[in-house]
Backbone and ligand atoms as CSV (ligand in chain L), in Angstrom:
chain,resi,resn,atom,element,x,y,z
A,1,MET,N,N,93.330,81.510,93.604
A,1,MET,CA,C,92.842,82.842,93.229
A,1,MET,C,C,94.008,83.822,93.231
A,2,THR,N,N,94.097,84.585,92.181
A,2,THR,CA,C,95.174,85.580,92.167
A,2,THR,C,C,94.775,86.788,93.010
A,3,PHE,N,N,95.753,87.421,93.540
A,3,PHE,CA,C,95.506,88.545,94.425
A,3,PHE,C,C,96.193,89.784,93.873
A,4,THR,N,N,95.469,90.890,93.825
A,4,THR,CA,C,96.105,92.133,93.372
A,4,THR,C,C,95.953,93.231,94.412
A,5,TRP,N,N,96.974,94.062,94.446
A,5,TRP,CA,C,96.959,95.197,95.370
A,5,TRP,C,C,96.205,96.343,94.684
A,6,THR,N,N,94.903,96.361,94.853
A,6,THR,CA,C,94.076,97.389,94.225
A,6,THR,C,C,94.130,98.687,95.037
A,7,ALA,N,N,93.574,99.753,94.476
A,7,ALA,CA,C,93.556,101.051,95.170
A,7,ALA,C,C,92.893,100.929,96.541
A,8,HIS,N,N,91.853,100.098,96.630
A,8,HIS,CA,C,91.148,99.898,97.899
A,8,HIS,C,C,92.115,99.474,99.013
A,9,ARG,N,N,93.107,98.687,98.650
A,9,ARG,CA,C,94.035,98.166,99.665
A,9,ARG,C,C,95.016,99.220,100.153
A,10,PHE,N,N,94.932,100.416,99.563
A,10,PHE,CA,C,95.750,101.536,100.026
A,10,PHE,C,C,94.847,102.630,100.594
A,11,ALA,N,N,93.707,102.208,101.125
A,11,ALA,CA,C,92.750,103.158,101.697
A,11,ALA,C,C,93.240,103.729,103.023
A,12,GLY,N,N,94.320,103.182,103.581
A,12,GLY,CA,C,94.845,103.646,104.862
A,12,GLY,C,C,95.236,105.113,104.832
A,13,GLY,N,N,95.740,105.563,103.690
A,13,GLY,CA,C,96.124,106.969,103.555
A,13,GLY,C,C,97.547,107.265,104.004
A,14,ALA,N,N,98.168,106.328,104.715
A,14,ALA,CA,C,99.584,106.459,105.108
A,14,ALA,C,C,100.216,105.086,104.912
A,15,LEU,N,N,101.472,105.094,104.480
A,15,LEU,CA,C,102.130,103.817,104.182
A,15,LEU,C,C,102.076,102.850,105.368
A,16,ALA,N,N,102.348,103.371,106.575
A,16,ALA,CA,C,102.381,102.491,107.755
A,16,ALA,C,C,101.019,101.843,108.006
A,17,LEU,N,N,99.943,102.581,107.715
A,17,LEU,CA,C,98.602,102.011,107.931
A,17,LEU,C,C,98.288,100.976,106.848
A,18,ASP,N,N,98.704,101.242,105.610
A,18,ASP,CA,C,98.493,100.239,104.550
A,18,ASP,C,C,99.256,98.950,104.878
A,19,VAL,N,N,100.452,99.110,105.433
A,19,VAL,CA,C,101.225,97.922,105.836
A,19,VAL,C,C,100.473,97.187,106.948
A,20,ALA,N,N,99.979,97.929,107.943
A,20,ALA,CA,C,99.215,97.293,109.036
A,20,ALA,C,C,97.992,96.569,108.484
A,21,ASN,N,N,97.387,97.138,107.441
A,21,ASN,CA,C,96.170,96.567,106.851
A,21,ASN,C,C,96.453,95.388,105.918
A,22,SER,N,N,97.712,94.964,105.834
A,22,SER,CA,C,98.013,93.799,104.989
A,22,SER,C,C,97.540,92.502,105.656
A,23,VAL,N,N,97.065,92.610,106.881
A,23,VAL,CA,C,96.366,91.464,107.488
A,23,VAL,C,C,94.871,91.745,107.342
A,24,ILE,N,N,94.192,90.887,106.599
A,24,ILE,CA,C,92.772,91.066,106.332
A,24,ILE,C,C,91.977,90.420,107.474
A,25,LEU,N,N,90.955,91.087,107.931
A,25,LEU,CA,C,90.096,90.604,109.028
A,25,LEU,C,C,90.924,90.123,110.223
A,26,ARG,N,N,91.787,91.000,110.669
A,26,ARG,CA,C,92.728,90.691,111.747
A,26,ARG,C,C,92.027,90.148,113.000
A,27,ALA,N,N,90.837,90.692,113.303
A,27,ALA,CA,C,90.165,90.318,114.547
A,27,ALA,C,C,89.499,88.936,114.471
A,28,GLU,N,N,89.261,88.470,113.231
A,28,GLU,CA,C,88.566,87.179,113.095
A,28,GLU,C,C,89.570,86.086,112.766
A,29,THR,N,N,90.055,85.440,113.811
A,29,THR,CA,C,91.142,84.473,113.670
A,29,THR,C,C,90.906,83.458,112.550
A,30,GLU,N,N,89.675,82.984,112.399
A,30,GLU,CA,C,89.414,81.937,111.407
A,30,GLU,C,C,89.424,82.443,109.980
A,31,LYS,N,N,89.034,83.710,109.807
A,31,LYS,CA,C,88.958,84.256,108.444
A,31,LYS,C,C,90.174,85.104,108.104
A,32,SER,N,N,90.996,85.386,109.087
A,32,SER,CA,C,92.116,86.304,108.918
A,32,SER,C,C,93.129,85.790,107.880
A,33,VAL,N,N,93.593,86.701,107.015
A,33,VAL,CA,C,94.577,86.337,105.992
A,33,VAL,C,C,95.731,87.331,106.062
A,34,ASP,N,N,96.938,86.806,106.105
A,34,ASP,CA,C,98.120,87.670,106.102
A,34,ASP,C,C,98.657,87.766,104.678
A,35,ARG,N,N,98.447,88.931,104.053
A,35,ARG,CA,C,98.890,89.102,102.668
A,35,ARG,C,C,100.404,89.185,102.535
A,36,PHE,N,N,101.094,89.344,103.648
A,36,PHE,CA,C,102.557,89.394,103.605
A,36,PHE,C,C,103.182,88.029,103.912
A,37,ALA,N,N,102.325,86.997,104.051
A,37,ALA,CA,C,102.868,85.669,104.365
A,37,ALA,C,C,103.732,85.156,103.215
A,38,ALA,N,N,103.380,85.539,101.980
A,38,ALA,CA,C,104.186,85.149,100.821
A,38,ALA,C,C,105.055,86.341,100.422
A,39,SER,N,N,106.347,86.109,100.300
A,39,SER,CA,C,107.257,87.235,100.050
A,39,SER,C,C,106.971,87.916,98.702
A,40,GLU,N,N,106.438,87.134,97.722
A,40,GLU,CA,C,106.117,87.758,96.417
A,40,GLU,C,C,105.059,88.850,96.593
A,41,GLN,N,N,104.204,88.648,97.572
A,41,GLN,CA,C,103.156,89.650,97.780
A,41,GLN,C,C,103.696,90.913,98.445
A,42,ILE,N,N,104.810,90.781,99.148
A,42,ILE,CA,C,105.465,91.990,99.680
A,42,ILE,C,C,106.117,92.721,98.496
A,43,ASP,N,N,106.690,91.950,97.570
A,43,ASP,CA,C,107.288,92.562,96.371
A,43,ASP,C,C,106.229,93.348,95.598
A,44,SER,N,N,105.067,92.707,95.376
A,44,SER,CA,C,104.042,93.384,94.581
A,44,SER,C,C,103.391,94.524,95.365
A,45,PHE,N,N,103.388,94.430,96.690
A,45,PHE,CA,C,102.905,95.548,97.511
A,45,PHE,C,C,103.768,96.781,97.228
A,46,CYS,N,N,105.093,96.593,97.219
A,46,CYS,CA,C,106.007,97.723,96.978
A,46,CYS,C,C,105.729,98.353,95.611
A,47,GLU,N,N,105.543,97.505,94.597
A,47,GLU,CA,C,105.285,98.022,93.238
A,47,GLU,C,C,103.991,98.821,93.191
A,48,ALA,N,N,102.967,98.339,93.898
A,48,ALA,CA,C,101.673,99.029,93.882
A,48,ALA,C,C,101.688,100.271,94.768
A,49,ALA,N,N,102.400,100.192,95.898
A,49,ALA,CA,C,102.383,101.304,96.862
A,49,ALA,C,C,102.971,102.586,96.280
A,50,ILE,N,N,103.965,102.468,95.396
A,50,ILE,CA,C,104.557,103.694,94.833
A,50,ILE,C,C,103.575,104.398,93.891
A,51,LEU,N,N,102.540,103.689,93.472
A,51,LEU,CA,C,101.516,104.297,92.612
A,51,LEU,C,C,100.270,104.672,93.399
A,52,LEU,N,N,99.936,103.890,94.439
A,52,LEU,CA,C,98.612,104.009,95.061
A,52,LEU,C,C,98.607,104.488,96.510
A,53,SER,N,N,99.741,104.446,97.170
A,53,SER,CA,C,99.755,104.841,98.584
A,53,SER,C,C,99.493,106.342,98.720
A,54,GLY,N,N,98.792,106.702,99.788
A,54,GLY,CA,C,98.546,108.112,100.080
A,54,GLY,C,C,99.843,108.873,100.337
A,55,GLU,N,N,100.928,108.148,100.588
A,55,GLU,CA,C,102.232,108.782,100.812
A,55,GLU,C,C,103.189,108.519,99.648
A,56,ARG,N,N,102.648,108.323,98.459
A,56,ARG,CA,C,103.522,108.004,97.324
A,56,ARG,C,C,104.479,109.146,96.995
A,57,ASP,N,N,104.104,110.381,97.335
A,57,ASP,CA,C,105.021,111.502,97.093
A,57,ASP,C,C,106.179,111.498,98.086
A,58,VAL,N,N,105.906,110.985,99.281
A,58,VAL,CA,C,106.954,110.940,100.319
A,58,VAL,C,C,107.883,109.748,100.074
A,59,PHE,N,N,107.295,108.653,99.593
A,59,PHE,CA,C,108.069,107.431,99.365
A,59,PHE,C,C,107.912,107.008,97.900
A,60,PRO,N,N,108.592,107.699,96.996
A,60,PRO,CA,C,108.400,107.423,95.564
A,60,PRO,C,C,109.082,106.130,95.103
A,61,ALA,N,N,109.953,105.572,95.933
A,61,ALA,CA,C,110.589,104.298,95.580
A,61,ALA,C,C,110.544,103.402,96.804
A,62,LEU,N,N,110.197,102.143,96.591
A,62,LEU,CA,C,110.138,101.200,97.716
A,62,LEU,C,C,110.753,99.872,97.297
A,63,LEU,N,N,111.660,99.386,98.115
A,63,LEU,CA,C,112.271,98.092,97.841
A,63,LEU,C,C,111.832,97.097,98.898
A,64,PRO,N,N,111.495,95.875,98.473
A,64,PRO,CA,C,111.077,94.867,99.462
A,64,PRO,C,C,112.225,94.554,100.421
A,65,PRO,N,N,111.911,94.129,101.646
A,65,PRO,CA,C,112.980,93.784,102.574
A,65,PRO,C,C,113.744,92.547,102.101
A,66,THR,N,N,115.000,92.454,102.473
A,66,THR,CA,C,115.757,91.228,102.198
A,66,THR,C,C,115.143,90.137,103.078
A,67,SER,N,N,115.425,88.885,102.762
A,67,SER,CA,C,114.802,87.821,103.563
A,67,SER,C,C,115.220,87.942,105.029
A,68,ALA,N,N,116.439,88.418,105.280
A,68,ALA,CA,C,116.898,88.579,106.669
A,68,ALA,C,C,116.124,89.668,107.407
A,69,ASN,N,N,115.605,90.632,106.658
A,69,ASN,CA,C,114.917,91.757,107.309
A,69,ASN,C,C,113.403,91.648,107.297
A,70,ARG,N,N,112.896,90.561,106.701
A,70,ARG,CA,C,111.440,90.421,106.574
A,70,ARG,C,C,110.774,90.440,107.949
A,71,GLN,N,N,111.395,89.753,108.909
A,71,GLN,CA,C,110.778,89.689,110.232
A,71,GLN,C,C,110.720,91.063,110.897
A,72,SER,N,N,111.706,91.904,110.629
A,72,SER,CA,C,111.654,93.234,111.273
A,72,SER,C,C,110.525,94.064,110.675
A,73,LEU,N,N,110.182,93.836,109.403
A,73,LEU,CA,C,109.006,94.502,108.814
A,73,LEU,C,C,107.724,93.998,109.487
A,74,ILE,N,N,107.641,92.685,109.671
A,74,ILE,CA,C,106.434,92.103,110.288
A,74,ILE,C,C,106.301,92.572,111.741
A,75,ASP,N,N,107.410,92.600,112.473
A,75,ASP,CA,C,107.375,93.085,113.863
A,75,ASP,C,C,106.895,94.533,113.903
A,76,LEU,N,N,107.384,95.326,112.960
A,76,LEU,CA,C,106.985,96.733,112.909
A,76,LEU,C,C,105.497,96.848,112.567
A,77,ARG,N,N,105.050,96.014,111.629
A,77,ARG,CA,C,103.631,96.033,111.250
A,77,ARG,C,C,102.743,95.706,112.454
A,78,GLU,N,N,103.113,94.672,113.200
A,78,GLU,CA,C,102.282,94.260,114.339
A,78,GLU,C,C,102.301,95.313,115.442
A,79,ALA,N,N,103.461,95.914,115.687
A,79,ALA,CA,C,103.561,96.955,116.726
A,79,ALA,C,C,102.764,98.200,116.317
A,80,THR,N,N,102.759,98.491,115.012
A,80,THR,CA,C,101.996,99.640,114.497
A,80,THR,C,C,100.511,99.426,114.728
A,81,ASP,N,N,100.038,98.240,114.347
A,81,ASP,CA,C,98.614,97.948,114.504
A,81,ASP,C,C,98.215,97.983,115.980
A,82,ARG,N,N,99.028,97.355,116.805
A,82,ARG,CA,C,98.687,97.251,118.230
A,82,ARG,C,C,98.597,98.630,118.882
A,83,TYR,N,N,99.611,99.468,118.623
A,83,TYR,CA,C,99.633,100.780,119.284
A,83,TYR,C,C,98.454,101.648,118.824
A,84,PHE,N,N,98.288,101.792,117.506
A,84,PHE,CA,C,97.245,102.698,117.024
A,84,PHE,C,C,95.837,102.147,117.280
A,85,ARG,N,N,95.676,100.836,117.193
A,85,ARG,CA,C,94.352,100.256,117.428
A,85,ARG,C,C,93.924,100.471,118.893
A,86,THR,N,N,94.855,100.261,119.811
A,86,THR,CA,C,94.550,100.479,121.232
A,86,THR,C,C,94.234,101.957,121.472
A,87,LEU,N,N,95.010,102.809,120.820
A,87,LEU,CA,C,94.813,104.248,120.988
A,87,LEU,C,C,93.428,104.679,120.494
A,88,ILE,N,N,93.031,104.191,119.326
A,88,ILE,CA,C,91.763,104.626,118.730
A,88,ILE,C,C,90.569,103.904,119.385
A,89,ALA,N,N,90.692,102.575,119.515
A,89,ALA,CA,C,89.547,101.801,120.000
A,89,ALA,C,C,89.279,102.052,121.480
A,90,ASP,N,N,90.345,102.125,122.285
A,90,ASP,CA,C,90.159,102.225,123.733
A,90,ASP,C,C,90.552,103.588,124.285
A,91,GLY,N,N,91.056,104.470,123.419
A,91,GLY,CA,C,91.522,105.778,123.878
A,91,GLY,C,C,92.693,105.642,124.832
A,92,LEU,N,N,93.410,104.529,124.700
A,92,LEU,CA,C,94.485,104.233,125.641
A,92,LEU,C,C,95.840,104.448,124.964
A,93,ASP,N,N,96.579,105.455,125.439
A,93,ASP,CA,C,97.899,105.723,124.879
A,93,ASP,C,C,98.904,104.930,125.712
A,94,ASP,N,N,99.043,103.670,125.358
A,94,ASP,CA,C,99.788,102.736,126.207
A,94,ASP,C,C,101.311,102.892,126.057
A,95,ASP,N,N,101.985,103.131,127.169
A,95,ASP,CA,C,103.434,103.333,127.155
A,95,ASP,C,C,104.170,102.108,126.615
A,96,GLY,N,N,103.719,100.919,127.025
A,96,GLY,CA,C,104.398,99.693,126.588
A,96,GLY,C,C,104.270,99.492,125.091
A,97,ALA,N,N,103.045,99.722,124.580
A,97,ALA,CA,C,102.806,99.549,123.138
A,97,ALA,C,C,103.590,100.595,122.341
A,98,LEU,N,N,103.702,101.798,122.899
A,98,LEU,CA,C,104.478,102.849,122.233
A,98,LEU,C,C,105.957,102.489,122.234
A,99,ALA,N,N,106.439,101.995,123.353
A,99,ALA,CA,C,107.852,101.588,123.443
A,99,ALA,C,C,108.146,100.480,122.432
A,100,ASP,N,N,107.220,99.512,122.300
A,100,ASP,CA,C,107.408,98.427,121.324
A,100,ASP,C,C,107.455,98.986,119.905
A,101,LEU,N,N,106.589,99.965,119.649
A,101,LEU,CA,C,106.534,100.549,118.304
A,101,LEU,C,C,107.828,101.312,117.998
A,102,LEU,N,N,108.332,102.036,118.983
A,102,LEU,CA,C,109.578,102.787,118.773
A,102,LEU,C,C,110.761,101.827,118.599
A,103,THR,N,N,110.778,100.745,119.373
A,103,THR,CA,C,111.852,99.761,119.235
A,103,THR,C,C,111.798,99.106,117.852
A,104,ALA,N,N,110.567,98.725,117.432
A,104,ALA,CA,C,110.416,98.084,116.120
A,104,ALA,C,C,110.814,99.053,115.003
A,105,SER,N,N,110.482,100.342,115.174
A,105,SER,CA,C,110.862,101.352,114.170
A,105,SER,C,C,112.376,101.502,114.131
A,106,ALA,N,N,112.991,101.572,115.306
A,106,ALA,CA,C,114.453,101.732,115.370
A,106,ALA,C,C,115.153,100.532,114.743
A,107,ASN,N,N,114.654,99.322,115.037
A,107,ASN,CA,C,115.266,98.125,114.452
A,107,ASN,C,C,115.152,98.129,112.935
A,108,ALA,N,N,113.958,98.516,112.443
A,108,ALA,CA,C,113.747,98.538,110.989
A,108,ALA,C,C,114.703,99.539,110.341
A,109,LEU,N,N,114.857,100.711,110.954
A,109,LEU,CA,C,115.750,101.738,110.398
A,109,LEU,C,C,117.212,101.285,110.460
A,110,ARG,N,N,117.564,100.660,111.562
A,110,ARG,CA,C,118.963,100.262,111.757
A,110,ARG,C,C,119.364,99.150,110.794
A,111,ASN,N,N,118.455,98.210,110.549
A,111,ASN,CA,C,118.822,97.037,109.751
A,111,ASN,C,C,118.582,97.200,108.254
A,112,ALA,N,N,117.810,98.205,107.867
A,112,ALA,CA,C,117.469,98.339,106.447
A,112,ALA,C,C,118.723,98.649,105.625
A,113,PRO,N,N,118.866,97.979,104.474
A,113,PRO,CA,C,120.059,98.231,103.661
A,113,PRO,C,C,120.110,99.649,103.081
A,114,ASN,N,N,118.968,100.231,102.819
A,114,ASN,CA,C,118.963,101.646,102.411
A,114,ASN,C,C,117.610,102.272,102.692
A,115,LYS,N,N,117.527,103.594,102.519
A,115,LYS,CA,C,116.327,104.297,102.982
A,115,LYS,C,C,115.086,104.046,102.128
A,116,HIS,N,N,115.272,103.415,100.966
A,116,HIS,CA,C,114.095,103.076,100.160
A,116,HIS,C,C,113.493,101.720,100.533
A,117,SER,N,N,114.117,101.039,101.466
A,117,SER,CA,C,113.582,99.734,101.881
A,117,SER,C,C,112.210,99.931,102.506
A,118,LEU,N,N,111.320,98.995,102.225
A,118,LEU,CA,C,109.952,99.111,102.746
A,118,LEU,C,C,109.951,99.264,104.261
A,119,GLU,N,N,110.818,98.493,104.957
A,119,GLU,CA,C,110.803,98.548,106.420
A,119,GLU,C,C,111.262,99.910,106.939
A,120,SER,N,N,112.251,100.528,106.262
A,120,SER,CA,C,112.690,101.835,106.759
A,120,SER,C,C,111.648,102.902,106.410
A,121,SER,N,N,111.032,102.821,105.228
A,121,SER,CA,C,109.988,103.789,104.858
A,121,SER,C,C,108.775,103.656,105.771
A,122,THR,N,N,108.429,102.412,106.124
A,122,THR,CA,C,107.298,102.204,107.034
A,122,THR,C,C,107.605,102.824,108.394
A,123,ALA,N,N,108.836,102.654,108.860
A,123,ALA,CA,C,109.225,103.249,110.149
A,123,ALA,C,C,109.113,104.775,110.085
A,124,ARG,N,N,109.538,105.372,108.980
A,124,ARG,CA,C,109.437,106.837,108.851
A,124,ARG,C,C,107.974,107.276,108.794
A,125,SER,N,N,107.149,106.461,108.157
A,125,SER,CA,C,105.714,106.759,108.097
A,125,SER,C,C,105.113,106.701,109.502
A,126,VAL,N,N,105.509,105.709,110.289
A,126,VAL,CA,C,105.042,105.578,111.679
A,126,VAL,C,C,105.422,106.827,112.468
A,127,LEU,N,N,106.681,107.242,112.330
A,127,LEU,CA,C,107.153,108.394,113.110
A,127,LEU,C,C,106.386,109.655,112.714
A,128,GLY,N,N,106.038,109.763,111.425
A,128,GLY,CA,C,105.232,110.896,110.968
A,128,GLY,C,C,103.850,110.877,111.618
A,129,LEU,N,N,103.277,109.689,111.728
A,129,LEU,CA,C,101.948,109.574,112.350
A,129,LEU,C,C,102.007,109.893,113.841
A,130,LEU,N,N,103.073,109.458,114.491
A,130,LEU,CA,C,103.191,109.678,115.933
A,130,LEU,C,C,103.367,111.153,116.262
A,131,ALA,N,N,104.147,111.833,115.425
A,131,ALA,CA,C,104.543,113.203,115.774
A,131,ALA,C,C,103.723,114.276,115.076
A,132,GLY,N,N,103.041,113.899,113.989
A,132,GLY,CA,C,102.378,114.925,113.180
A,132,GLY,C,C,100.890,115.054,113.464
A,133,PRO,N,N,100.240,115.974,112.784
A,133,PRO,CA,C,98.818,116.226,113.010
A,133,PRO,C,C,97.895,115.085,112.560
A,134,ASP,N,N,98.387,114.201,111.686
A,134,ASP,CA,C,97.542,113.093,111.201
A,134,ASP,C,C,97.161,112.122,112.307
A,135,ARG,N,N,97.910,112.132,113.387
A,135,ARG,CA,C,97.618,111.252,114.527
A,135,ARG,C,C,96.162,111.391,114.977
A,136,GLU,N,N,95.648,112.623,114.913
A,136,GLU,CA,C,94.267,112.888,115.350
A,136,GLU,C,C,93.240,112.367,114.352
A,137,ARG,N,N,93.701,112.006,113.171
A,137,ARG,CA,C,92.766,111.608,112.109
A,137,ARG,C,C,92.704,110.100,111.897
A,138,ILE,N,N,93.423,109.345,112.708
A,138,ILE,CA,C,93.416,107.893,112.509
A,138,ILE,C,C,92.093,107.312,113.026
A,139,ARG,N,N,91.506,106.444,112.220
A,139,ARG,CA,C,90.219,105.824,112.567
A,139,ARG,C,C,90.310,104.321,112.311
A,140,ILE,N,N,89.278,103.597,112.791
A,140,ILE,CA,C,89.152,102.162,112.495
A,140,ILE,C,C,87.882,101.997,111.660
A,141,CYS,N,N,87.998,101.369,110.503
A,141,CYS,CA,C,86.839,101.231,109.608
A,141,CYS,C,C,85.715,100.435,110.291
A,142,GLY,N,N,84.507,100.968,110.195
A,142,GLY,CA,C,83.350,100.321,110.814
A,142,GLY,C,C,82.949,99.027,110.141
A,143,ASN,N,N,83.480,98.767,108.955
A,143,ASN,CA,C,83.136,97.522,108.268
A,143,ASN,C,C,84.258,96.488,108.345
A,144,CYS,N,N,85.468,96.875,107.915
A,144,CYS,CA,C,86.518,95.857,107.800
A,144,CYS,C,C,87.560,95.902,108.913
A,145,GLY,N,N,87.510,96.966,109.731
A,145,GLY,CA,C,88.450,97.040,110.852
A,145,GLY,C,C,89.832,97.558,110.493
A,146,TRP,N,N,90.041,97.984,109.243
A,146,TRP,CA,C,91.332,98.559,108.860
A,146,TRP,C,C,91.524,99.911,109.533
A,147,LEU,N,N,92.798,100.263,109.679
A,147,LEU,CA,C,93.143,101.598,110.172
A,147,LEU,C,C,93.224,102.537,108.964
A,148,PHE,N,N,92.698,103.736,109.106
A,148,PHE,CA,C,92.782,104.697,107.991
A,148,PHE,C,C,92.814,106.128,108.517
A,149,LEU,N,N,93.270,107.032,107.649
A,149,LEU,CA,C,93.276,108.458,107.976
A,149,LEU,C,C,92.004,109.092,107.450
A,150,ASP,N,N,91.298,109.765,108.333
A,150,ASP,CA,C,90.079,110.470,107.936
A,150,ASP,C,C,90.470,111.880,107.507
A,151,ARG,N,N,90.478,112.101,106.201
A,151,ARG,CA,C,90.868,113.413,105.698
A,151,ARG,C,C,89.647,114.292,105.386
A,152,SER,N,N,88.470,113.840,105.776
A,152,SER,CA,C,87.281,114.638,105.483
A,152,SER,C,C,87.291,115.899,106.347
A,153,LYS,N,N,86.634,116.955,105.826
A,153,LYS,CA,C,86.665,118.252,106.490
A,153,LYS,C,C,86.089,118.183,107.905
A,154,ASN,N,N,84.956,117.510,108.042
A,154,ASN,CA,C,84.351,117.456,109.382
A,154,ASN,C,C,84.747,116.201,110.173
A,155,ARG,N,N,85.742,115.504,109.668
A,155,ARG,CA,C,86.319,114.339,110.366
A,155,ARG,C,C,85.255,113.331,110.789
A,156,SER,N,N,84.398,112.986,109.842
A,156,SER,CA,C,83.282,112.118,110.207
A,156,SER,C,C,83.245,110.815,109.414
A,157,ARG,N,N,84.364,110.513,108.739
A,157,ARG,CA,C,84.358,109.279,107.935
A,157,ARG,C,C,84.331,108.053,108.839
A,158,ILE,N,N,83.498,107.079,108.484
A,158,ILE,CA,C,83.503,105.851,109.286
A,158,ILE,C,C,83.987,104.638,108.485
A,159,TRP,N,N,84.117,104.825,107.161
A,159,TRP,CA,C,84.596,103.708,106.324
A,159,TRP,C,C,85.973,104.047,105.783
A,160,CYS,N,N,86.824,103.000,105.667
A,160,CYS,CA,C,88.141,103.233,105.062
A,160,CYS,C,C,87.953,103.642,103.609
A,161,ASP,N,N,86.928,103.073,102.968
A,161,ASP,CA,C,86.696,103.309,101.546
A,161,ASP,C,C,85.179,103.242,101.332
A,162,MET,N,N,84.602,104.404,101.055
A,162,MET,CA,C,83.139,104.469,100.889
A,162,MET,C,C,82.661,103.513,99.801
A,163,ALA,N,N,83.424,103.457,98.703
A,163,ALA,CA,C,83.007,102.659,97.549
A,163,ALA,C,C,82.963,101.168,97.884
A,164,VAL,N,N,83.773,100.718,98.823
A,164,VAL,CA,C,83.795,99.293,99.147
A,164,VAL,C,C,83.067,99.043,100.471
A,165,CYS,N,N,83.648,99.532,101.569
A,165,CYS,CA,C,83.078,99.218,102.881
A,165,CYS,C,C,81.760,99.946,103.130
A,166,GLY,N,N,81.649,101.195,102.679
A,166,GLY,CA,C,80.402,101.937,102.846
A,166,GLY,C,C,79.261,101.241,102.132
A,167,ASN,N,N,79.527,100.803,100.907
A,167,ASN,CA,C,78.480,100.145,100.127
A,167,ASN,C,C,78.101,98.790,100.680
A,168,ARG,N,N,79.094,98.081,101.203
A,168,ARG,CA,C,78.796,96.770,101.791
A,168,ARG,C,C,77.861,96.923,102.984
A,169,GLN,N,N,78.125,97.932,103.784
A,169,GLN,CA,C,77.291,98.163,104.959
A,169,GLN,C,C,75.891,98.596,104.539
A,170,LYS,N,N,75.851,99.452,103.515
A,170,LYS,CA,C,74.545,99.929,103.026
A,170,LYS,C,C,73.719,98.761,102.505
A,171,ALA,N,N,74.389,97.877,101.757
A,171,ALA,CA,C,73.704,96.713,101.186
A,171,ALA,C,C,73.203,95.796,102.308
A,172,ALA,N,N,74.021,95.603,103.339
A,172,ALA,CA,C,73.627,94.731,104.445
A,172,ALA,C,C,72.417,95.312,105.180
A,173,LYS,N,N,72.423,96.634,105.338
A,173,LYS,CA,C,71.332,97.307,106.034
A,173,LYS,C,C,70.034,97.174,105.224
A,174,HIS,N,N,70.177,97.381,103.917
A,174,HIS,CA,C,69.040,97.282,103.011
A,174,HIS,C,C,68.443,95.873,103.066
A,175,TYR,N,N,69.343,94.868,103.061
A,175,TYR,CA,C,68.918,93.479,103.098
A,175,TYR,C,C,68.179,93.182,104.398
A,176,ARG,N,N,68.739,93.690,105.521
A,176,ARG,CA,C,68.102,93.472,106.817
A,176,ARG,C,C,66.697,94.096,106.864
A,177,ARG,N,N,66.620,95.332,106.311
A,177,ARG,CA,C,65.342,96.038,106.338
A,177,ARG,C,C,64.298,95.281,105.508
A,178,LYS,N,N,64.761,94.808,104.339
A,178,LYS,CA,C,63.848,94.062,103.464
A,178,LYS,C,C,63.339,92.796,104.153
A,179,LYS,N,N,64.260,92.151,104.855
A,179,LYS,CA,C,63.931,90.911,105.557
A,179,LYS,C,C,62.909,91.183,106.669
A,180,GLU,N,N,63.148,92.294,107.387
A,180,GLU,CA,C,62.230,92.646,108.470
A,180,GLU,C,C,60.827,92.952,107.949
A,181,THR,N,N,60.772,93.656,106.799
A,181,THR,CA,C,59.465,94.004,106.210
A,181,THR,C,C,58.730,92.746,105.784
A,182,ALA,N,N,59.509,91.760,105.317
A,182,ALA,CA,C,58.911,90.526,104.826
A,182,ALA,C,C,58.321,89.675,105.950
A,183,LEU,N,N,58.826,89.890,107.153
A,183,LEU,CA,C,58.361,89.054,108.279
A,183,LEU,C,C,56.926,89.350,108.681
L,1,ZN,ZN,ZN,86.928,99.196,105.462
């Protein structure tokens, strides 16, 4: 099956969150898929992100990491997910997870061949989330578990993407209700 980086896959609203969301169904070990496992998919992520990422104005050019730097991108992705997920899910601002995230960001910045490299742009996106007002808007999607920025006025979004995850939940609820009525 061919895979495309559709607009839905950039529902994170920040480059660092879209990178973290490149692991699909992270919590379900058996169903989990790492979209960055194939380097071509990191290449196509960069091509799509400059058009679809919520931070496309901040990062108008993105270059895939060199093979030597691929692991530092993955380390940064995992540290990003771990820190923000713990913060949002458990309300725990963990010093160790933050230190890991800062180390992974520093490594990505230090090793990147130039500032348009995906790993250095992701690190800058992380630092923006840590230090800026968007930190308060990070959420975990109630359907797919992705991290996303809630930009709604009353900060009440529960789906990363209403058109996809919101509808899936609505359909599941409808199906359950129909089933219950039938019993
Ligand atoms: Zn979702």
